[in-house]
N, C-alpha and C positions, 0 to 999 in steps of 0.2 A: 503497499499498500503504500500511497504517495501522499501528503499533506500539500494542498496548494494554498499558498494566502495572495488570493487574487486582490488586485489596485486599481482603480481604475486615474487616469494618470492628475496630476490634480486642475484647477480651473485654468482654462487656454485661453488667450486674447478672442480667441475668433466665438467661445461659448457666450464670454464679456460680450460679446456683440452682435448675438444670438445668428450663427453665420455656421451653415452646413460644414462643416469640414473633413474629408475623409482621411484621405490621404497627403494632403498636403504638410508642410511641415511650419506649422504655425507654433509659435512658442509660450511659455506660460505666462500669466498675468501675475502681478504683482501677489498677490490675494491667493496662486497656487501655487506659489514657491512656497509660503505659509505653510500651505492646508500640505503640499508634500514633506516638507520637516517633523511636522506635528502630528501626520504619520508614519515620518520614519520612530521618534520620540514613542507613541502605542506600539507600535511591531517590537521593538527592541522590550517594550515590559513586559508585552504577555508570549512572544517566540521567539524560538533558536531557531534562524533562518541557515538552512544549507548552502544552499545557491540562489542566484538570482537570474532573472530571464524575463526580458521588456522586448517590445516592439519599437524598432529603429527609428521611428520619429520622433522629433525633438520633444514635443510636447511629453512624451512617455519617456523615451531615454532621459531629461532632465529630473522629471520627477524621482525617475528609478535611482538617481546620479546623488542627490540630496537624501532618498530614505537609505540609502547605504550610509552614508557621513554619517548617518546617526547610530549604526548598526556597526560600524567600523571595517565594513568590509569595505576591496579598495575598489573606485571603477574600472580598471582591468579585470574585474572579474564580471564584469554585468555582459551575459550573453544575450545578442541582440540579435533576435530573428524578423524576414520580415512578414512570415507567417503567422505574427504574432500583431499583423498592421488593422487596423481602423478598416471599414468594408470601404471600398470605393465607389463613393457616390453617385461620379459618371455626370453626369450634366446640372445636376443637381452642388455641385463643387462651389460653394464659395455666396453660393444665393441667401439671402436672410431667409428665416423663419418661415417671415410673414408674406414670403413673394410665391415661394412654393405654391404653394396652393393656386394664386392666379396667376402663376404662367404653367404649370402640370394637372390642373385639375382632375384629370383620373385618374392621376398616377398618384397624386395623394390621395385620394380614395382608398387604391389599393396599399398605399404605402397604411393605415388605420386600418384597417380592415381584411387584408390578405397578406398580413408582410409574411408567412412563410413561404409564398410562392414568389414573393415580390423579388423586382430585377429593376433596382437604379439603372432612369433612361442613362444608355451609354458607361453602365460601368457592374458591378457586381450583383446576383441574386443572394438572397442570402442564405439558400442552398449550400452554397459555391463557397460562402463569407465560412458558414459553419463547419460544411469539410475540413476547409483549411488553418480554423484554429483549432478544432476539436482533432484529429492528425496532429498536429503537432504539441498538443498537450500530453497527447496520447502516447508520443513521442522520449517528450518531456518525463514522466510519470516513466516511463519505462528505465529512460538512462540514470532516474533518481530515486529508486525505489527505500523506503525505509527512510526517507530522507522529506524534510521540509522547504515546500521552492516556493519564493518569492517571485510572482509573474505582476510588472506591471505593463498594461493595454489601454485598452479601451472599451468604451459604454456597450458598440453595438457585439462585440465579442462578446462580453460577460452577457447580454442579455440574452445572446444564443445558446450561450453553456445552461443557463441556469432553465432556459425555456425545455429543453432536450431534457437535463438530467430531470426535471419533474414531470415531465409529460411522457418521456420517449417520443418525441415529436418534438418540433418548433407552432409554437405559437401561431395564431394568426393574429393576436394582437403583442405579439412580443416587444416592439417598439413602444411600450407603455411601461414595461419593467425602471427601474430608474435604479440607477446607480449612483449618486451623490459623486463631484469628482471628488479625488483622494479617500474615497470609502475600500471599506475590508473588507473581504467576502471570506470567507475559511470554506474551504474542498477536501475530499477524500476521493484518489483516484485509486480501483482496486479492482481486479478483476474484469476491464472493461465498462467501469462503472466510473461513471464522478456523481459525485453525494455532496450537494451542500451544505453544512454544519451551522454556517452564520453566515447571511449578506447584508450588503450594503452598509457594515458598522460606521455610524460618520457620527456620534455621541461627544466624540474625544475632537470631533473638529468645530461645535459650539463656539468656543470662547474666540478663538479667529476665525469662524465666520459671522460673527457677533451678531 
């Protein structure tokens, strides 16, 4: 069995501006940096991390760097992987949330109601993204049996993993699952099965978030 500590990246500048951001390299906001630091302290107080993986995108890698600095783990020991990236949102990349329903009314309806079979216009489908991320988590688990692994990545991969873990399939409303910035989730992977023990813990961020 492998224990996973899943962390969503801290608040990014795109989160602040409510912009769709898939695989673009967007930096953390100042609040995002503070969130990452507090999450690092929370993890150091509650878990013993054996190894660290992160999406190679800036907002996740920077979050991982800040967290590992609190854990006493050198930056050089962070394993980055493109398979842990956020979904490729295609033509929605860089669009303000409020503009998407106007520009893509049918697609946006399907995004809200049929997310399990949704494909971003010009981008990735939820099924493709799920397989990409799940296969990487399986691989990491096989390589780290008996260990506790920190994985820093993105909201949609987390939603996809939780949906599958709880339902055995992707939920049509999966994009409504909530993983706040810098939240912590605890999962166990054993015998090809992923189980979430704790979901989206973020009480430790109350003082930072205000």
